[in-house]
C-alpha positions, 0 to 999 in steps of 0.5 A, spaced: 470 239 604 477 235 603 477 235 596 476 243 597 482 243 601 486 238 598 484 243 590 486 249 594 493 246 596 494 244 590 493 251 587 498 254 591 503 249 590 502 251 583 502 258 583 510 257 585 510 254 577 509 256 571 502 256 572 500 262 576 493 264 581 489 270 581 485 271 587 480 275 589 473 276 593 470 279 598 468 278 606 460 282 609 458 281 615 451 284 617 446 286 621 438 287 620 433 287 626 425 289 623 420 291 627 413 289 625 413 284 619 406 282 620 403 290 621 399 287 627 399 285 633 403 280 636 408 284 632 413 278 629 420 282 630 425 279 626 433 280 628 438 276 625 446 276 623 449 274 617 457 273 616 459 270 609 466 270 605 467 268 598 474 267 594 475 267 586 481 263 584 483 265 577 487 259 574 491 262 568 493 256 564 496 261 558 495 267 554 488 268 554 486 262 557 483 261 563 479 257 568 476 260 574 471 259 580 468 261 586 468 258 592 462 260 598 464 260 605 459 260 610 454 259 606 447 259 609 445 252 609 437 253 610 435 249 604 431 255 601 437 259 600 442 254 600 445 257 593 445 264 595 450 269 598 446 270 604 452 267 608 451 264 615 447 266 621 450 268 627 449 264 632 449 257 628 448 252 634 450 245 634 443 242 633 439 248 628 433 244 628 436 237 628 437 231 633 441 232 638 447 229 635 452 233 637 452 237 644 447 241 646 446 248 644 445 250 651 451 247 654 456 248 647 463 252 647 463 253 641 459 254 634 458 249 628 463 248 623 461 250 616 463 247 609 464 251 603 461 250 597 463 251 589 458 255 585 462 257 579 467 254 575 468 255 567 472 256 562 474 264 559 478 263 552 480 270 550 483 272 543 482 279 539 476 278 536 472 274 541 471 270 548 470 263 550 465 261 556 464 253 556 462 251 564 457 254 570 458 261 569 454 267 572 449 271 568 447 278 567 445 283 562 443 290 563 441 294 570 439 287 572 431 287 572 432 279 569 439 276 569 443 279 575 450 275 577 449 278 584 457 283 583 454 288 589 457 288 595 452 287 599 448 282 593 444 275 596 442 272 590 446 270 583 444 268 577 448 262 574 448 257 568 451 251 565 452 253 559 456 254 552 457 261 549 461 265 544 462 272 544 463 276 538 467 283 538 467 288 532 469 295 534 463 297 540 458 291 537 458 283 541 454 277 539 453 271 544 450 265 543 449 261 548 447 253 550 445 252 557 442 246 561 438 248 566 437 241 569 438 234 567 437 227 571 441 222 568 446 221 562 439 220 557 436 226 553 430 225 555 429 229 562 433 235 561 431 242 560 435 247 556 436 255 555 437 258 548 440 264 549 442 270 545 445 276 547 446 283 543 449 288 545 452 295 543 456 299 548 461 305 546 464 307 552 467 314 548 460 317 547 457 314 554 452 310 549 450 303 550 444 299 548 442 291 547 438 285 547 437 278 550 433 272 548 432 266 552 429 260 550 427 255 555 424 248 554 423 242 558 421 235 556 414 232 559 418 228 564 423 234 566 418 239 567 417 241 574 412 247 573 407 245 578 412 246 584 414 252 582 408 256 585 403 257 579 396 257 581 392 252 578 391 245 579 397 243 578 396 237 573 400 234 568 399 236 561 405 238 557 412 239 557 414 247 558 417 253 554 417 260 556 420 265 552 424 272 556 426 278 552 429 284 554 431 290 551 436 295 555 438 303 553 443 307 557 445 314 555 451 318 559 452 325 559 457 329 564 450 332 569 445 326 566 445 319 566 439 315 563 437 307 563 431 303 561 430 295 561 424 292 559 423 285 560 417 280 556 416 273 559 411 268 555 410 261 555 407 255 556 407 252 562 404 245 561 400 244 567 393 245 567 390 252 570 384 251 575 379 251 569 382 245 567 386 250 559 393 249 560 397 255 564 400 260 559 405 266 561 403 273 559 407 278 563 412 284 563 416 290 567 419 296 566 425 299 570 428 306 569 433 310 572 435 317 572 442 319 575 444 327 577 451 325 579 456 329 584 461 331 579 463 338 582 458 338 587 456 334 594 449 332 591 447 327 588 440 325 585 438 319 583 430 317 582 428 309 580 421 308 577 417 302 574 411 298 572 411 290 574 405 285 572 401 282 577 397 276 576 389 277 574 385 273 577 380 273 572 384 270 567 384 263 570 389 260 564 394 265 564 399 268 568 400 274 569 405 275 575 412 278 574 417 279 580 424 283 578 430 280 581 431 279 588 438 283 588 434 289 585 432 293 591 428 300 590 427 301 599 430 298 604 424 294 607 419 294 601 419 290 596 426 286 600 422 283 606 416 280 606 410 284 610 403 283 612 399 277 614 399 274 607 401 274 601 398 281 598 402 281 592 401 274 589 409 271 589 406 264 589 412 262 584 418 266 588 416 263 595 414 256 591 418 252 597 415 256 603 411 249 606 417 244 605 422 249 609 418 252 614 419 259 612 414 264 612 413 273 614 416 272 620 422 268 619 424 269 612 430 273 610 430 279 604 427 274 601 421 279 596 421 282 589 418 288 586 412 285 583 405 287 582 407 294 582 408 300 580 413 304 584 417 312 585 423 312 588 426 318 589 434 317 592 438 324 594 445 324 597 449 329 600 457 327 600 461 330 606 467 328 604 470 323 600 469 317 605 462 319 608 455 320 604 448 321 607 442 318 603 436 319 603 431 315 600 423 315 598 419 311 595 412 310 594 408 304 590 401 302 589 399 295 587 397 294 579 392 288 580 387 285 584 390 278 584 387 276 591 381 278 589 379 281 595 373 285 596 373 293 597 380 292 594 385 298 595 391 299 590 396 304 596 402 299 598 404 305 603 410 310 604 417 309 606 422 313 608 430 310 608 436 315 612 442 310 610 450 313 613 456 310 607 463 310 611 469 308 605 475 310 610 479 306 604 478 303 596 474 297 597 471 298 603 465 300 606 460 300 612 453 302 611 448 303 617 441 305 615 434 306 618 427 304 615 421 306 616 415 304 613 408 307 612 402 301 610 397 303 605 390 301 605 393 295 600 395 291 606 388 292 609 386 285 605 379 289 603 374 287 607 378 283 611 379 290 615 387 286 617 391 291 621 396 295 617 401 299 622 406 303 621 413 298 621 421 300 621 428 296 621 434 298 622 441 295 619 448 296 619 453 291 614 460 292 612 464 289 606 471 288 603 473 286 596 479 284 594 
């Protein structure tokens, strides 16, 4: 904390001299209420508020040479969410699950102080034909279904890499090879995990056409392979190192009255851990997401359709994990695939919630940390603009499971239907206030087959505001 404050003071001093600093950032405050996360009795209601600020100073060392960083103020201190953009709780008392070392919550007169974390720090060198990136930098591609830097006003997650990459640019075409180090235990080479990434993009803004592909290969040595802790279904016995390949292909086309974008992602590889049958557990999964937009233009109506399919794990193939989870920033509804529901992991998202046992998180006390996976979905949104400042948006979403990942007897695929209503107020540029209501009508999938669990209707309320600068 002291080091960060010292850096901020030095940065302020430098701005008065030859080196200048550009500041940007954002502030977000929000409240969420979910009536019944269990879809049964007892209801297990969630109610929480979040408070968050991030600052992004850019030190301009010389023409085209910048040092960019990001400070997360009031970040969430739960271990499972420490590196997210969730923000801290309203009511972050003096003793959150710790002994009475700093005073009693019941008799306190102040809230606990919070720290500042540095989530990004990298060098960016730009010139006419390309740019260099070196350091801990954000990574984003396409629609953000797999690689998402969390640049949205209300995004709670972010993708970063410790990387060195150079982006070559020729007219509308760019090519960027990236070498990234995901993990290194010490100064030796034996305990490392690395990414080799290649990004190829074509962006012609004159005709509204954009396409691209990204290829990521991740390798981990035997000693640095911790895939057994990732929640994959298997015995967890160590066999070898980890290697995976992720390939995403993206296409976008814009016309005056219609926009269309689609992205496909394909994940394959070897986990290096033993499956339940003793063989090495392999990865083989996919996801396809698409969006169609009819922009408002001169009218007051706007239509947005999202649809896609995301593979789920097939329990009949114990040596292969087919499950795929989209990035948690990519949402299609307020409740479904955003918050956890039901009385078990109906979606089969073990890798996504692998830290639950250690962190104590469950359906009833977790944040919006669910993701789209093991599902086919269709979401239709209609927005009416009363003025430039006030908008009313309605979204109807339907989804069903792809596979019976839990081997339920008398299995049903229907995940249900959700209706969301959102009022959006933008009183001025870079200021957004949104208030919404979501109602989820769960389908037969939540009954867990012959277990015949409850699947009661539930609803959620949210209000949130964001200011970017």
